[in-house]
N, C-alpha and C positions, 0 to 999 in steps of 0.2 A: 581438632581437625588434623588429619594425617597429612604427610608430605604429598601424598597422591591427590589429595583434595584441594590443595592450594592452587589457585588459578592466578596467573600473573597476567598483567596487561602489558602489551608491547610498549616499549619506551621509545618515544620519538626523540631522536637526537638532532638538535639544530645543526644545520650545515656548518655553522661556525665551529662546531666541536669535532668535525671530521679531521682525521689526521692528515698531515701533509707529508710529502716525500721530497727529498732533495738528493740529486745525484752526488755521490762522493768519490767513487773510484771504480776501476775495473781490474779484475784479476784474470789473467790468462793462465790456464792450467794445461800443461802438456801431459798427455796420457800415453801410457805404454800399451802393450798387447792385452786384449780383453781375455779373461778366463771365465768360462761358463761354469756355474755351480747349480746343483739341485739340492734343495733342502730336504730334511727328513719328511716334511709334509708334502713333498712333491712339487712345491713351487720352484720356479726357475729364477735364477739371478745371474749377475755378472760382477766380477771384481776387476777393476782397472787400476793399475798402479800409477801414481803421480810421478812424473819423471823430471819436472821442472816447471818453469814459467816466469811470469813477470807481473808487476802491478804498476798501474798508472793512474793519475788523478791525485786526489788528496793523500793517498797512500802510495808510496813508491817503494820498490824493492824487488826481490826475486822469490819465486816459489821454490823451495828446496825439494830435491828429489827424495821425498819421504811421504808416506801416506798412500791412501787409495780411495777410490770411489767404489762403494758397494751399491748395487741396485737390485731390487726384488720386484718381479712382475706380479701384480695382483689385478686380474681382469685386464681391462684396457689401459691401466695406469701402472707406471713403474715408480716405486718409491726409492729415493736416494738417501744414502747415509755416507758421508765422506769426511775424511780428516786429512789435513795437510799442514805444513809449516811454511811461514813466510819469514824471510830475513829482510827487515825493512832497511831503508837507506839510513835510518838513525841507528842501525845495528841492533835493534831490538828484535828478538825472536817472537813471533806471533803464532799461537796455536789456533787453528781454525777448525770448527766443528760445523758441518753443514747438513741440513736435511731439506728435502723438497720432493717434488714430483714432476713427472713429465708424462704426457699422454702418448700412447702408442698409436701409430697410424695403421691404416688397413693393411699395408704390406707386412708390417711387423706382426700384426695379429694373425696373419696367414703364415708366419714363420720365416719371412725374409729377414736378412741381417741388415743392420745399419752400418755405414762405413766406420763409425767410431764407437758403436755400441751405446750411444747416448741419445743423439738428437738429429733431427732433420730440419731444414729451413722451415720456418713458419710454425713450428711445434710449440705448444704451451709447455714451458719449462721454467718453474719458479722455485726459488730456494729462500731459506732464511739461515743465517750463519751467526755463530757466536765466536767472538774473538777474545783471546786471553793473552796478556803480555805483562811482564813485570816492568817494562820500560815506561816511565812516567810520561814520556813524550807521546805515548800511544794510548793514554788513558781514555781518550775520546772513543776509541774502538770498543772498550768494555762498558762505556756509559751510554751507549745508544743501541737501538734495535735496528737491524739491517735486513732489508728484503732485497733479493737479487733476481734479475731476469737473465737467464742463461741462454747461450746460443752455441751451436757447433762452429768451430773454426778448424782450419787444417791442423791436424795433429792433437786436437784437444777440444777444450771448451773455454769460453769467456763468460764471466759473470760480471754484470754491471750492477753495482751495489748502490742502493738508496737508503738513507737514514730516514726513519719515521719520526715525525715531530708532532 
């Protein structure tokens, strides 16, 4: 039997096996001036530098003025790829790699600009991030999966992170 002939039955997962999510922290990322870019394939995108920010909740510290958000528009959705650094209050440096997506609204699809280049109130904007740090006090960041709900705030974005259990 070839791989194309194999038929699989859907697996019913009991509700008790559904993952849970717990709020852990919020990262506020201050953003600089947006630069528009066009790829060789004609797709449009934006690069927005990270200029600072802060963290509150289980993780506290400051976002360093390093890194950027890259977004690429594909149809009615924009894909995000971002990197930045956090200096935690325990003085451990954390490298953050984020990917996600947000949906463009009708005004953007017609070519209107958004105030910050990323989001408007009520928009679907979700991310997942990987955290890396040599600080043993921050091992919990590298040992968990995090999902974030992002929102526009004045001067940047806020990402509210939840660990998946």
